[in-house]
LOPALUM-210815 format. One line per 5 residues: number of its first residue (from 1); their letters; for each residue x, y, z of C-alpha. Coordinates in steps of 0.001 Angstrom, whole numbers. Layout:
<rs>
NUM	a	X:Y:Z; ...
</rs>
This chain:
<rs>
1	xxxxx	8593:282:12842; 6671:-2906:11755; 3675:-4557:13810; 4528:-8761:14133; 1183:-9260:16318
6	xxxxx	1530:-6870:18603; 5773:-6488:19001; 7254:-3516:16959; 9767:-5104:14970; 12278:-2332:13392
11	xxxxx	13463:-3095:10149; 16731:-2264:10274; 17640:-4859:12242; 16019:-7879:9860; 17996:-5748:6740
16	xxxxx	20980:-5736:8889; 20434:-9537:9298; 19443:-10671:5452; 22425:-8424:4277; 24748:-10588:5433
21	xxxxx	23979:-13004:3988; 26078:-13884:1010; 24142:-13817:-2244; 21983:-10405:-751; 23962:-6947:-2262
26	xxxxx	20832:-5318:-446; 17327:-6004:1608; 14239:-4059:3011; 11778:-5574:5302; 8672:-4039:4827
31	xxxxx	4911:-5046:6510; 2824:-5614:3923; -1241:-5835:3973; -1572:-9737:3038; -5794:-9121:3622
36	xxxxx	-8680:-6531:4777; -7511:-7267:8441; -3885:-8848:7995; -449:-8111:7730; 2491:-9372:7971
41	xxxxx	6457:-8717:7715; 8111:-8988:4030; 12056:-8709:2934; 12811:-7348:-330; 16091:-8187:-2163
46	xxxxx	18785:-7820:-4068; 20542:-10996:-5188; 22555:-11529:-8765; 20555:-15162:-8649; 17471:-16377:-7100
51	xxxxx	17590:-17562:-3456; 15263:-20660:-2377; 13060:-19275:618; 13590:-22468:3326; 17460:-20907:2673
56	xxxxx	16516:-17454:3198; 14358:-18541:6363; 17406:-20843:7776; 19421:-18225:7865; 17237:-15734:9090
61	xxxxx	15472:-18442:12125; 18970:-18394:12981; 20015:-14537:13801; 16372:-13249:15048; 13769:-14280:17124
66	xxxxx	10920:-16781:15612; 8418:-13544:15715; 10789:-11138:13935; 11167:-13071:10947; 9086:-12423:7366
71	xxxxx	6846:-14074:6164; 7746:-14019:2371; 10578:-12893:612; 10851:-11342:-2467; 13865:-10611:-5072
76	xxxxx	13685:-7620:-6327; 16022:-5773:-9492; 16133:-2805:-7095; 15048:-1488:-3728; 13680:2131:-5041
81	xxxxx	15630:4795:-3017; 14639:8818:-3151; 17200:11513:-4061; 18827:11736:-78; 19002:7545:-814
86	xxxxx	16314:6739:1817; 15113:3212:1301; 10849:3710:-223; 9806:1302:1561; 5865:1982:788
91	xxxxx	6647:1846:-2573; 7860:-1559:-2332; 4534:-2280:-184; 2443:-726:-3078; 4259:-3042:-5333
96	xxxxx	4041:-6009:-3527; -426:-4993:-2509; -1241:-4369:-6279; -700:-7838:-7187; 2052:-9738:-9811
101	xxxxx	305:-7809:-12475; 939:-4346:-11897; 4159:-5316:-9235; 7634:-4561:-11376; 9078:-6982:-8332
106	xxxx	9462:-10706:-9036; 8123:-13095:-6321; 10416:-15848:-5308; 8331:-19237:-3874
</rs>
């Protein structure tokens, strides 16, 4: 579970919405730290081409309550998974929080 302003949000619910977007192959929702005392919901997605952040925001906003919508969208080459094919959200969180110099992801604006 993720926390959005004190309200619990299921990452699976958000991923199901993102995966319904025609350009997205796969996604993962993760709570990431953006300041020492602040976390937000981030969406990591795999697609064949970059998708405009505004398009993703509109798509998600039409399907989820505002507090469930990600504040960050990041395109990645792959979503990391363990041996049992379970999403490794902590790998995405760590790579994002370490910054663009360390992260194996490319961020879209």
